[in-house]
N, CA and C of each residue as an Amber inpcrd file, in Angstrom:
protein
   576
 -49.2410000   7.4270000  -9.9910000 -50.2230000   7.5700000  -8.9420000
 -51.6080000   7.1230000  -9.3910000 -51.8860000   7.1920000 -10.6780000
 -53.2500000   6.9720000 -11.1420000 -53.6290000   5.5230000 -11.4620000
 -52.7170000   4.6690000 -11.9240000 -53.1440000   3.3100000 -12.2900000
 -53.7260000   2.4850000 -11.1480000 -53.4620000   2.8650000  -9.9070000
 -53.9970000   2.0610000  -8.7940000 -55.4700000   2.3400000  -8.5220000
 -56.0650000   3.3270000  -9.1850000 -57.4710000   3.6690000  -8.9620000
 -58.3500000   2.7650000  -9.8360000 -59.1760000   1.9100000  -9.2380000
 -60.0290000   1.0080000 -10.0280000 -60.9670000   1.7870000 -10.9490000
 -61.0740000   1.3280000 -12.1940000 -61.9790000   1.9510000 -13.1590000
 -61.3920000   3.1150000 -13.9240000 -60.2330000   3.5960000 -13.5110000
 -59.5800000   4.7070000 -14.2050000 -58.6180000   4.1440000 -15.2440000
 -58.7400000   4.5930000 -16.4770000 -57.8510000   4.1250000 -17.5380000
 -56.7340000   5.1400000 -17.7290000 -55.5050000   4.6280000 -17.8890000
 -54.3290000   5.4880000 -17.9580000 -53.5800000   5.2000000 -19.2530000
 -53.4930000   6.2330000 -20.0950000 -52.9320000   6.1170000 -21.4430000
 -51.6030000   6.8670000 -21.5200000 -50.5770000   6.2120000 -22.1160000
 -49.2560000   6.8280000 -22.2580000 -48.7370000   6.5290000 -23.6690000
 -49.0830000   7.3720000 -24.6650000 -48.6460000   7.0970000 -26.0400000
 -47.1550000   7.3630000 -26.2390000 -46.5850000   6.6800000 -27.2400000
 -45.1560000   6.8350000 -27.5200000 -44.8750000   7.3410000 -28.9290000
 -45.9140000   7.5560000 -29.7250000 -45.7200000   7.9960000 -31.1080000
 -46.9290000   8.8190000 -31.5530000 -46.7720000   9.6050000 -32.6140000
 -47.9310000  10.3490000 -33.1270000 -49.0880000   9.4330000 -33.5330000
 -48.7730000   8.3050000 -34.1680000 -49.8100000   7.3590000 -34.5840000
 -50.6030000   6.8790000 -33.3750000 -49.8830000   6.4480000 -32.3390000
 -50.5520000   5.9680000 -31.1280000 -51.3190000   7.0850000 -30.4370000
 -50.7620000   8.2940000 -30.4370000 -51.4330000   9.4080000 -29.7680000
 -52.8110000   9.6620000 -30.3800000 -52.8880000   9.6570000 -31.7020000
 -54.1860000   9.9070000 -32.3530000 -55.1700000   8.7660000 -32.0720000
 -54.7200000   7.5320000 -32.2550000 -55.6090000   6.3880000 -32.0650000
 -56.0570000   6.2130000 -30.6290000 -55.1510000   6.4650000 -29.6870000
 -55.5020000   6.3350000 -28.2760000 -56.3620000   7.5050000 -27.7980000
 -56.1380000   8.6980000 -28.3620000 -56.9690000   9.8450000 -27.9900000
 -58.4030000   9.6470000 -28.4790000 -58.5540000   9.1460000 -29.7000000
 -59.8960000   8.8600000 -30.2190000 -60.5960000   7.8160000 -29.3480000
 -59.8590000   6.7960000 -28.9390000 -60.4230000   5.7650000 -28.0530000
 -60.7940000   6.3710000 -26.7000000 -59.9670000   7.2730000 -26.2020000
 -60.2320000   7.9290000 -24.9100000 -61.5240000   8.7260000 -24.9450000
 -61.7470000   9.4520000 -26.0330000 -62.9480000  10.2730000 -26.1770000
 -64.1930000   9.3980000 -26.2340000 -64.0730000   8.2540000 -26.8940000
 -65.2330000   7.3730000 -27.0850000 -65.5000000   6.4540000 -25.8880000
 -64.5510000   6.3480000 -24.9810000 -64.7040000   5.4340000 -23.8510000
 -65.6860000   6.0030000 -22.8310000 -66.4850000   5.1280000 -22.2380000
 -67.4720000   5.5660000 -21.2530000 -66.8990000   5.7290000 -19.8460000
 -65.6880000   5.2230000 -19.6190000 -65.0550000   5.3280000 -18.3130000
 -64.1170000   6.5350000 -18.2780000 -63.7280000   6.9780000 -17.0770000
 -62.7700000   8.0870000 -16.9950000 -61.4000000   7.6470000 -17.5120000
 -60.7610000   8.5210000 -18.2640000 -59.4600000   8.2370000 -18.8670000
 -58.5120000   9.3930000 -18.5720000 -57.2860000   9.0580000 -18.1850000
 -56.2310000  10.0630000 -18.0700000 -55.2680000   9.8040000 -19.2080000
 -55.0280000  10.8410000 -19.9960000 -54.1890000  10.7390000 -21.1940000
 -52.9290000  11.5600000 -20.9450000 -51.7920000  10.8870000 -20.8170000
 -50.5370000  11.5790000 -20.5310000 -49.8050000  11.9270000 -21.8200000
 -49.5330000  13.2090000 -21.9960000 -48.7230000  13.6870000 -23.1200000
 -47.3610000  14.0870000 -22.5770000 -46.3040000  13.6480000 -23.2290000
 -44.9620000  14.0040000 -22.7860000 -44.5330000  15.2680000 -23.5240000
 -44.1480000  16.2910000 -22.7630000 -43.7880000  17.5750000 -23.3710000
 -42.6140000  17.4640000 -24.3400000 -41.7240000  16.5090000 -24.1250000
 -40.5670000  16.3530000 -25.0070000 -40.9330000  15.6750000 -26.3250000
 -42.1980000  15.2320000 -26.4590000 -42.6100000  14.5570000 -27.6870000
 -43.4410000  15.4570000 -28.6030000 -43.6600000  16.7050000 -28.2180000
 -44.5140000  17.5820000 -29.0170000 -43.9540000  17.8360000 -30.4190000
 -42.6510000  17.7340000 -30.5930000 -42.0830000  17.9640000 -31.9270000
 -41.7440000  16.6710000 -32.6640000 -42.1500000  15.5200000 -32.1140000
 -41.9230000  14.2280000 -32.7780000 -42.8850000  14.1070000 -33.9560000
 -42.3650000  13.6990000 -35.0900000 -43.2010000  13.5190000 -36.2810000
 -43.2840000  12.0450000 -36.6390000 -44.3000000  11.7110000 -37.4010000
 -44.4740000  10.3320000 -37.8360000 -45.7200000  10.2140000 -38.6900000
 -45.8700000   9.0600000 -39.3190000 -47.0240000   8.8030000 -40.1720000
 -48.2920000   8.6940000 -39.3380000 -49.3030000   9.4720000 -39.7120000
 -50.6000000   9.4320000 -39.0420000 -51.6700000   9.4830000 -40.1230000
 -52.4850000   8.4320000 -40.2460000 -53.5440000   8.4390000 -41.2640000
 -54.5390000   9.5760000 -41.0200000 -55.0560000  10.1220000 -42.1020000
 -56.0510000  11.1870000 -41.9730000 -57.3980000  10.6370000 -41.5180000
 -57.7280000   9.4140000 -41.9050000 -59.0200000   8.8490000 -41.5210000
 -59.0390000   8.5270000 -40.0230000 -60.2340000   8.3960000 -39.5090000
 -60.4210000   8.1030000 -38.0930000 -60.0480000   6.6500000 -37.7880000
 -59.4010000   6.4230000 -36.6640000 -59.0870000   5.0670000 -36.1970000
 -58.9160000   5.1240000 -34.6860000 -59.0380000   3.9890000 -34.0590000
 -58.8110000   3.8930000 -32.6240000 -57.8370000   2.7600000 -32.3430000
 -57.1970000   2.8420000 -31.1990000 -56.3410000   1.7670000 -30.7090000
 -56.9650000   1.2990000 -29.3970000 -57.2880000   0.0310000 -29.2880000
 -57.9530000  -0.4440000 -28.0640000 -57.0430000  -0.3440000 -26.8390000
 -57.6610000  -0.0360000 -25.7140000 -56.9250000  -0.0150000 -24.4490000
 -56.5350000  -1.4340000 -24.0640000 -55.3860000  -1.5660000 -23.4170000
 -54.9450000  -2.8790000 -22.9510000 -54.3490000  -3.7460000 -24.0340000
 -53.9560000  -3.1400000 -25.1650000 -53.3280000  -3.8860000 -26.2660000
 -51.9280000  -3.3300000 -26.4930000 -50.9280000  -4.0080000 -25.9440000
 -49.5410000  -3.5700000 -26.0860000 -49.0830000  -3.6880000 -27.5340000
 -48.0720000  -2.9170000 -27.8750000 -47.4770000  -2.9450000 -29.2020000
 -46.0770000  -3.5380000 -29.0980000 -45.8230000  -4.6120000 -29.8380000
 -44.4680000  -5.1490000 -29.9090000 -43.7560000  -4.3300000 -30.9830000
 -42.9790000  -3.3690000 -30.5250000 -42.3300000  -2.3950000 -31.4010000
 -41.2070000  -3.0400000 -32.1930000 -40.5170000  -3.9840000 -31.5570000
 -39.3700000  -4.6340000 -32.1860000 -39.2930000  -6.0670000 -31.6600000
 -39.1180000  -7.0040000 -32.5550000 -38.9750000  -8.4090000 -32.1730000
 -37.5230000  -8.6890000 -31.7900000 -37.3390000  -9.5670000 -30.8110000
 -35.9970000  -9.9430000 -30.3880000 -36.0310000 -11.2320000 -29.6090000
 -34.8660000 -11.8270000 -29.3920000 -34.7840000 -13.1430000 -28.7590000
 -34.0530000 -13.1790000 -27.4230000 -33.2370000 -12.1620000 -27.1190000
 -32.3670000 -12.2500000 -25.9500000 -32.9290000 -11.6020000 -24.6830000
 -33.5540000 -10.4310000 -24.8200000 -34.0510000  -9.6790000 -23.6640000
 -35.3500000  -8.9810000 -24.0380000 -36.3230000  -9.0140000 -23.1350000
 -37.5470000  -8.2330000 -23.2890000 -37.3240000  -6.8880000 -22.6210000
 -37.5750000  -5.8080000 -23.3540000 -37.5070000  -4.4600000 -22.7900000
 -38.9030000  -3.8540000 -22.8790000 -39.4940000  -3.5810000 -21.7200000
 -40.7830000  -2.9010000 -21.6690000 -40.4810000  -1.4410000 -21.3890000
 -40.8750000  -0.5680000 -22.3050000 -40.5870000   0.8630000 -22.1710000
 -41.8930000   1.6500000 -22.1710000 -41.9540000   2.6600000 -21.3310000
 -43.1660000   3.4560000 -21.1480000 -43.0150000   4.8090000 -21.8410000
 -43.9910000   5.1630000 -22.6900000 -44.0410000   6.4970000 -23.3000000
 -42.8150000   6.8520000 -24.1190000 -42.2150000   7.9870000 -23.7940000
 -41.0500000   8.4810000 -24.5510000 -39.8660000   7.5270000 -24.4740000
 -39.8260000   6.6860000 -23.4600000 -38.7100000   5.7600000 -23.3090000
 -38.6940000   4.6880000 -24.4060000 -39.7780000   4.5490000 -25.1490000
 -39.8180000   3.5840000 -26.2580000 -38.7760000   3.9660000 -27.3080000
 -38.7160000   5.2350000 -27.6920000 -37.7390000   5.6540000 -28.7080000
 -36.3140000   5.5590000 -28.1720000 -36.1270000   5.7800000 -26.8780000
 -34.8020000   5.6310000 -26.2640000 -34.3960000   4.1530000 -26.2980000
 -35.3480000   3.2680000 -26.0350000 -35.0750000   1.8270000 -26.1040000
 -34.7400000   1.4010000 -27.5340000 -35.3990000   2.0210000 -28.5120000
 -35.0870000   1.7040000 -29.9130000 -33.6560000   2.1020000 -30.2540000
 -33.2040000   3.2400000 -29.7400000 -31.8120000   3.6510000 -29.9510000
 -30.8540000   2.6360000 -29.3290000 -31.1880000   2.1850000 -28.1300000
 -30.3540000   1.1800000 -27.4600000 -30.3260000  -0.1220000 -28.2570000
 -31.4760000  -0.5110000 -28.8050000 -31.5690000  -1.7630000 -29.5680000
 -30.6610000  -1.7290000 -30.7930000 -30.6230000  -0.5740000 -31.4650000
 -29.7660000  -0.4470000 -32.6520000 -28.3020000  -0.6300000 -32.2890000
 -27.9030000  -0.0550000 -31.1630000 -26.5060000  -0.1910000 -30.7460000
 -26.2020000  -1.6120000 -30.2720000 -27.1300000  -2.2270000 -29.5540000
 -26.9210000  -3.5910000 -29.0620000 -26.8620000  -4.6110000 -30.1930000
 -27.5450000  -4.3040000 -31.2800000 -27.5340000  -5.1990000 -32.4410000
 -26.1130000  -5.4600000 -32.9190000 -25.2750000  -4.4250000 -32.8460000
 -23.8790000  -4.5660000 -33.2450000 -23.0940000  -5.4870000 -32.3310000
 -23.5730000  -5.6690000 -31.0980000 -22.9280000  -6.5680000 -30.1330000
 -23.5160000  -7.9730000 -30.1940000 -24.4700000  -8.1810000 -31.1060000
 -25.0970000  -9.4900000 -31.2410000 -26.1940000  -9.7550000 -30.2230000
 -26.7100000  -8.6910000 -29.5900000 -27.7910000  -8.8420000 -28.6070000
 -29.0840000  -8.3510000 -29.2420000 -30.0870000  -9.2140000 -29.2470000
 -31.3700000  -8.9210000 -29.8680000 -32.4150000  -8.6780000 -28.7810000
 -32.9550000  -7.4400000 -28.7340000 -33.9610000  -7.1540000 -27.7170000
 -35.3350000  -6.9910000 -28.3460000 -36.3270000  -7.4490000 -27.5900000
 -37.7160000  -7.2630000 -27.9930000 -38.2600000  -6.0880000 -27.1930000
 -38.7670000  -5.0720000 -27.8870000 -39.2890000  -3.8810000 -27.2190000
 -40.8140000  -3.9380000 -27.2080000 -41.3650000  -3.7970000 -26.0170000
 -42.8190000  -3.7790000 -25.8580000 -43.2400000  -2.4270000 -25.3120000
 -44.1880000  -1.8090000 -25.9890000 -44.7910000  -0.5530000 -25.5570000
 -46.1900000  -0.8730000 -25.0540000 -46.4380000  -0.7680000 -23.7380000
 -47.7620000  -1.1260000 -23.2210000 -48.8930000  -0.2220000 -23.7220000
 -48.5720000   0.9960000 -24.1300000 -49.5440000   1.9980000 -24.5850000
 -50.4710000   2.4630000 -23.4750000 -51.0490000   1.5320000 -22.7400000
 -51.8560000   1.8860000 -21.5730000 -51.2760000   1.1370000 -20.3810000
 -51.1740000   1.8270000 -19.2640000 -50.6620000   1.1610000 -18.0670000
 -51.8100000   0.6720000 -17.1840000 -53.0040000   1.1530000 -17.4890000
 -54.2160000   0.6260000 -16.8640000 -55.3610000   0.7830000 -17.8650000
 -55.8240000  -0.2990000 -18.4730000 -55.4200000  -1.6850000 -18.2430000
 -54.0480000  -1.9840000 -18.8630000 -53.3460000  -2.9150000 -18.2410000
 -52.0170000  -3.3210000 -18.6920000 -52.1170000  -4.6610000 -19.4090000
 -51.5070000  -4.7470000 -20.5790000 -51.4900000  -5.9930000 -21.3490000
 -50.3670000  -6.8860000 -20.8220000 -50.5940000  -7.4820000 -19.6680000
 -49.5870000  -8.3380000 -19.0460000 -49.3390000  -9.6030000 -19.8560000
 -50.3430000 -10.0960000 -20.5680000 -50.1810000 -11.3260000 -21.3500000
 -49.0890000 -11.1840000 -22.4040000 -49.0490000 -10.0640000 -23.1080000
 -48.0180000  -9.8480000 -24.1290000 -46.6340000  -9.7990000 -23.4920000
 -46.5320000  -9.1570000 -22.3440000 -45.2500000  -9.0750000 -21.6400000
 -44.8100000 -10.4590000 -21.1890000 -45.7140000 -11.2240000 -20.5970000
 -45.3750000 -12.5680000 -20.1170000 -44.9860000 -13.4980000 -21.2630000
 -45.6700000 -13.3660000 -22.3840000 -45.3330000 -14.1860000 -23.5570000
 -43.9190000 -13.8800000 -24.0370000 -43.5670000 -12.6150000 -24.0440000
 -42.2270000 -12.2280000 -24.4660000 -41.1700000 -12.7220000 -23.4860000
 -41.4350000 -12.5590000 -22.1930000 -40.4820000 -13.0190000 -21.1700000
 -40.3130000 -14.5390000 -21.2310000 -41.3780000 -15.2660000 -21.5430000
 -41.2700000 -16.7220000 -21.6990000 -40.3190000 -17.0610000 -22.8400000
 -40.2770000 -16.2160000 -23.8580000 -39.3960000 -16.4280000 -25.0130000
 -37.9540000 -16.0260000 -24.7080000 -37.7530000 -14.8490000 -24.0720000
 -36.3970000 -14.3290000 -23.8690000 -35.7750000 -14.7600000 -22.5480000
 -36.5780000 -14.9180000 -21.5130000 -36.0700000 -15.2860000 -20.1960000
 -35.4730000 -14.1350000 -19.4150000 -35.5340000 -12.9390000 -19.9780000
 -34.9320000 -11.7740000 -19.3240000 -35.8350000 -10.5590000 -19.5080000
 -35.8350000  -9.6710000 -18.4910000 -36.6930000  -8.4930000 -18.5540000
 -35.9790000  -7.2590000 -18.0310000 -36.0800000  -6.1800000 -18.8160000
 -35.6490000  -4.8470000 -18.3990000 -36.8600000  -3.9450000 -18.5900000
 -37.2210000  -3.1860000 -17.5510000 -38.3590000  -2.2760000 -17.6330000
 -37.8430000  -0.8480000 -17.5080000 -38.2340000   0.0040000 -18.4590000
 -37.7330000   1.3790000 -18.5150000 -38.8810000   2.3450000 -18.2640000
 -38.7190000   3.1730000 -17.2430000 -39.7460000   4.1380000 -16.8650000
 -39.0670000   5.4340000 -16.4580000 -39.5900000   6.5370000 -16.9230000
 -39.0070000   7.8480000 -16.6270000 -39.4240000   8.3710000 -15.2510000
 -40.3290000   7.6770000 -14.5800000 -40.8130000   8.1060000 -13.2700000
 -39.8230000   7.7260000 -12.1700000 -39.9810000   8.3480000 -11.0310000
 -39.1630000   8.0510000  -9.8640000 -39.1630000   6.5400000  -9.6090000
 -38.0490000   5.9690000  -9.1650000 -37.9590000   4.5050000  -9.0670000
 -38.8000000   3.8580000  -7.9720000 -39.3270000   4.6200000  -7.0510000
 -40.1360000   4.0520000  -5.9790000 -41.5980000   4.0410000  -6.3780000
 -42.2150000   2.8830000  -6.4020000 -43.6470000   2.7130000  -6.6620000
 -44.0690000   3.2170000  -8.0420000 -43.2260000   3.0560000  -9.0350000
 -43.6030000   3.4670000 -10.3950000 -44.1430000   2.2690000 -11.1710000
 -44.4550000   2.4690000 -12.4440000 -44.9920000   1.3870000 -13.2730000
 -43.9490000   0.2880000 -13.4800000 -42.6700000   0.6670000 -13.5390000
 -41.6230000  -0.3430000 -13.7010000 -41.6230000  -1.3210000 -12.5320000
 -41.8220000  -0.8250000 -11.3230000 -41.8520000  -1.7310000 -10.1690000
 -43.0700000  -2.6360000 -10.2240000 -44.1910000  -2.0880000 -10.6830000
 -45.4130000  -2.8890000 -10.7840000 -45.2660000  -3.9890000 -11.8320000
 -44.7780000  -3.6250000 -13.0080000 -44.5970000  -4.6230000 -14.0780000
 -43.5900000  -5.6860000 -13.6280000 -42.4990000  -5.2420000 -13.0180000
 -41.4820000  -6.1880000 -12.5400000 -42.0700000  -7.1730000 -11.5370000
 -42.8340000  -6.6520000 -10.5880000 -43.4320000  -7.5110000  -9.5660000
 -44.4190000  -8.5020000 -10.1790000 -45.2180000  -8.0480000 -11.1260000
 -46.1940000  -8.9470000 -11.7520000 -45.5060000 -10.0540000 -12.5520000
 -44.4280000  -9.6970000 -13.2650000 -43.7060000 -10.7120000 -14.0370000
 -43.0520000 -11.7230000 -13.1010000 -42.4360000 -11.2600000 -12.0270000
 -41.8110000 -12.1830000 -11.0760000 -42.8670000 -13.0880000 -10.4410000
 -44.0310000 -12.5210000 -10.1500000 -45.1100000 -13.2960000  -9.5420000
 -45.6910000 -14.3350000 -10.4950000 -45.8360000 -13.9630000 -11.7640000
 -46.5060000 -14.8320000 -12.7420000 -45.5550000 -15.7100000 -13.5530000
 -44.2990000 -15.3000000 -13.6920000 -43.4050000 -16.0200000 -14.6140000
 -42.0090000 -16.2160000 -14.0430000 -41.9100000 -16.3930000 -12.7490000
 -40.6030000 -16.5440000 -12.1090000 -39.7870000 -17.6770000 -12.7400000
 -40.4410000 -18.7570000 -13.0430000 -39.7570000 -19.9100000 -13.6220000
 -39.1950000 -19.6720000 -15.0140000 -39.7030000 -18.6610000 -15.7040000
 -39.2130000 -18.3420000 -17.0420000 -37.9650000 -17.4600000 -17.0230000
 -37.6860000 -16.8340000 -15.8830000 -36.5820000 -15.8750000 -15.8040000
 -35.2300000 -16.5710000 -15.6760000 -34.2840000 -16.1450000 -16.5220000
 -32.9120000 -16.6500000 -16.4750000 -31.9930000 -15.6950000 -15.7100000
 -32.5230000 -14.4990000 -15.3930000 -31.7470000 -13.4650000 -14.7130000
 -32.7020000 -12.5890000 -13.9130000 -32.1810000 -11.8890000 -12.9080000
 -33.0550000 -10.9600000 -12.1840000 -33.6020000  -9.8800000 -13.1170000
 -34.7770000  -9.3910000 -12.8010000 -35.3760000  -8.2870000 -13.5580000
 -34.6030000  -7.0140000 -13.2410000 -34.3250000  -6.2130000 -14.2540000
 -33.6480000  -4.9180000 -14.0620000 -34.6200000  -3.8060000 -14.4000000
 -34.5730000  -2.7430000 -13.6060000 -35.3750000  -1.5520000 -13.8800000
 -34.4340000  -0.4010000 -14.2000000 -34.7970000   0.3510000 -15.2260000
 -34.0360000   1.5390000 -15.5940000 -34.9510000   2.7320000 -15.3390000
 -34.5670000   3.5520000 -14.3750000 -35.3520000   4.7280000 -14.0250000
 -34.3930000   5.7810000 -13.4710000 -34.8740000   7.0020000 -13.2830000
 -34.0080000   8.0350000 -12.7230000 -33.6380000   7.7080000 -11.2740000
 -32.6640000   8.4350000 -10.7300000 -32.3630000   8.2420000  -9.3020000
 -33.5170000   8.7630000  -8.4470000 -33.5720000   8.3100000  -7.2110000
 -34.6470000   8.7110000  -6.2950000 -34.2990000  10.0580000  -5.6410000
 -34.3300000  11.0830000  -6.4700000 -34.0470000  12.4610000  -6.0410000
 -35.0210000  13.3850000  -6.7590000 -35.1760000  14.6170000  -6.2790000
 -36.0280000  15.5590000  -7.0110000 -35.4860000  15.8060000  -8.4260000
 -36.3860000  16.0620000  -9.3680000 -35.9790000  16.3460000 -10.7450000
 -35.2030000  17.6600000 -10.7570000 -33.9870000  17.6650000 -11.3130000
 -33.2090000  18.9120000 -11.3590000 -33.8700000  19.9480000 -12.2620000
 -33.6800000  21.2010000 -11.9270000 -34.2640000  22.2810000 -12.7150000
 -33.4040000  22.6150000 -13.9370000 -32.0940000  22.5520000 -13.7970000
 -31.1790000  22.9000000 -14.8870000 -31.2650000  21.8580000 -16.0000000
 -31.3660000  22.3430000 -17.2440000 -31.4900000  21.4530000 -18.3990000
 -30.4320000  20.3730000 -18.4850000 -29.1420000  20.7200000 -18.3930000
 -28.1060000  19.6750000 -18.4850000 -28.2110000  18.6220000 -17.3770000
 -28.6150000  19.0510000 -16.1790000 -28.7780000  18.0820000 -15.0850000
 -30.0060000  17.2040000 -15.3090000 -31.0700000  17.7930000 -15.8790000
 -32.2590000  17.0010000 -16.1810000 -31.9370000  15.9410000 -17.2300000
 -31.0810000  16.3030000 -18.2030000 -30.6700000  15.3220000 -19.2140000
 -29.9310000  14.1480000 -18.5800000 -29.1290000  14.4160000 -17.5490000
 -28.4130000  13.3450000 -16.8530000 -29.3540000  12.5150000 -15.9840000
 -30.4130000  13.1330000 -15.5200000 -31.3760000  12.4890000 -14.6300000
 -32.2340000  11.4620000 -15.3620000 -32.6620000  11.7980000 -16.5780000
 -33.5760000  10.9530000 -17.3440000 -32.8240000   9.7450000 -17.9110000
 -33.4300000   8.5470000 -17.8730000 -32.7560000   7.3650000 -18.4240000
 -32.3400000   7.5710000 -19.8860000 -31.1540000   7.0740000 -20.2000000
 -30.5990000   7.2130000 -21.5480000 -30.4920000   5.8500000 -22.2180000
 -30.1830000   5.8830000 -23.5090000 -29.9590000   4.6340000 -24.2410000
 -28.8160000   3.8510000 -23.5960000 -27.7840000   4.5570000 -23.1190000
 -26.6580000   3.8790000 -22.4860000 -27.0790000   3.1860000 -21.1930000
 -27.9950000   3.8030000 -20.4470000 -28.5110000   3.1540000 -19.2320000
 -29.2210000   1.8450000 -19.5730000 -29.9830000   1.8680000 -20.6630000
 -30.6930000   0.6560000 -21.0990000 -29.6960000  -0.3920000 -21.5680000
 -28.6970000   0.0330000 -22.3290000 -27.6520000  -0.8880000 -22.8100000
 -26.9620000  -1.5620000 -21.6270000 -26.6240000  -0.7690000 -20.6080000
 -25.9540000  -1.3310000 -19.4290000 -26.8280000  -2.3670000 -18.7320000
 -28.1220000  -2.0760000 -18.5920000 -29.0400000  -3.0160000 -17.9380000
 -29.1860000  -4.2950000 -18.7580000 -29.3200000  -4.1480000 -20.0710000
 -29.4520000  -5.3170000 -20.9520000 -28.2000000  -6.1850000 -20.8680000
 -27.0350000  -5.5700000 -20.8880000 -25.7910000  -6.3410000 -20.7960000
 -25.6780000  -7.0580000 -19.4510000 -26.1540000  -6.4130000 -18.3930000
 -26.1340000  -7.0440000 -17.0740000 -26.9780000  -8.3140000 -17.0610000
 -28.1910000  -8.2440000 -17.5970000 -29.0570000  -9.4320000 -17.5580000
 -28.6170000 -10.5080000 -18.5390000 -27.9670000 -10.1150000 -19.6430000
 -27.5100000 -11.1420000 -20.5960000 -26.2570000 -11.8520000 -20.0890000
 -25.4930000 -11.1940000 -19.2440000 -24.2650000 -11.7990000 -18.7220000
 -24.5070000 -12.5910000 -17.4380000 -25.7330000 -12.5310000 -16.9290000
 -26.0470000 -13.2060000 -15.6790000 -25.8870000 -14.7290000 -15.8190000
 -24.9870000 -15.3010000 -15.0530000 -24.7460000 -16.7590000 -14.9880000
 -24.6290000 -17.4140000 -16.3420000 -23.7510000 -16.8700000 -17.1560000
 -23.5410000 -17.4710000 -18.4760000 -22.8480000 -18.7920000 -18.3590000
């Protein structure tokens, strides 16, 4: 809901390192910033330097290099995409994972450069499938790089239903590594 507001910056970190650097940048920024923390990531550990550092807004992170499919994953879905990438590697499919870090501003140039290389795009977002960031990124890539696409863009998101309250049902609702694997296989098999 927030990225469509002009002048509002929207931050979605995917790792402890990014969380610290993006939070420091958020505090120092003169514009309003919304910083989204995912509750399921509170126990995630990782290397974080003790010294102060910032990560600039609008600078995506290429988490993993690959040649066959570009996977843009938002927030916690980055680690889920990494799990999918490890499994796909055994099938001979190499995916490039891009973490936008901020969805407003969005580093569309990095995404377009990757899609120009792979020719395929899968966007993973934990938000409802209607009017989410995955739909926005997909639309922008189709608008700007249609000629580079070898297959239709696939989006991996939950079903368009209310989030279930029961834990086991919520686990089924949220996109999984297998959902990403299925989407990647669909786009790689397109018109072979």
